[in-house]
C-alpha positions, 0 to 999 in steps of 0.5 A: 508534514508541511501539508498536502502540497508537500505530499503532492510534490513528493508524488510528482517527483516519483511519477516524473521518473516512471519508465515510459514504454512509448517509442513513437511521437505520441507523447502529448501526455506525460507519465507524471500527468497520467499518474496524478490524474489516476491518484486524483480519482482514488483521492476523491473517491469518485469514478466520474471525477476525471470526466467532470474535470475534462469538461471543466478544463474544456469550458473554463480552461482550468480544472480542480484537478490542476489546482489540487493535484498540479496536473497538466493535460488530463488524458482519457481513462483508457490512455491512463491505463495504457500508460500506467499498466506496464509500470511495476508497482515498486516504482512508487515505493519511494513515495511511501519512504520519503513521506514516512521519513518526513513524518518521522523527522517532523515528529508526526509519528510521535503522535501515533505512539500509544500504551508504553510508547509503542508504535502500532503497525497493522498488517492485513491482506486485501483483494484489489481484483477479482474475476471468474474470467479476467486473469493473468500469470500473477493471479492467485486462484480459489477453486470452488466446489462447483468447479469454478475458479475465482482469480484475484490479486491481493496484497498486504497493506501495512499502516501505522495506527493509533487508538482514537485517531481516524488517520493512518499512515500507509507503508510500502505494500507487499503483493501476494503473487506467485513466487519463482521456484515455489511449489505452493500458491503464495499466501498472506503470511508469506507476503507478511514475512517478505514485508518484514525482511524488506521493511523491518529495519526501515520501520523499526523504532525500538518499540513497535507492535505488529497487529493482525488477525489470527493468521499472524499468531502462528509460530512461524510468523512470530519466529520471523518477527523475532529474527528480523534484522535490527529488531529485538522482538519477542512474542507477548500476550495481551488482553483480548482486543478487536484486532483479532488476537485472542487470549487463546492464541499462542501469541496475541501480538508480536512486539519489536 
């Protein structure tokens, strides 16, 4: 990649195309601005970042958010939520694809190759919402022995990794949500299968290894890897490693 500015430009291009549900004349803030300031909070890992930037903009007529992230006006937190909540996450997927394609074209991904020249893609599930009260139709649930219920949202967040590198390259996520016509609750393994079906061909380089914990050592998932379109996959054994594949598992890594 040519730098941080190019990544922001890719993000700005996608955010400018986000659907806008507003029908009135109150369009002071663009969908692009809402998306950029939301991204800035996570990038800076500071929940009070926007408040400080709004104060700086009011007092000095400019802000670091405008300089770093090329934002225009900075909406309030509630305004950002009201604009972005109706947007489907998949509207942002093109950002992952274009950045990944640019990194591949510029040879950045070659620096992530490891033993045998393989590309390592780590699969793991993570919760991004949990509550005993706040819930919606897309929540997964966990029933506790005392009768209480935990509602949560979770997703598979695949990343390209390499030993000795602190950076990771994010790929499209796959959300764990109730599926139409399914009799059982969605799970991490099923989400990983959907991710393979949707993204396997795009990420396939001819020498790829999927990393995961023991959930991914089960035969149904390894079979899915071997039958994924555009892959020549086979379950293989590896030595015990910190990624959760153990020598007692039927398949420690699934390589494509």
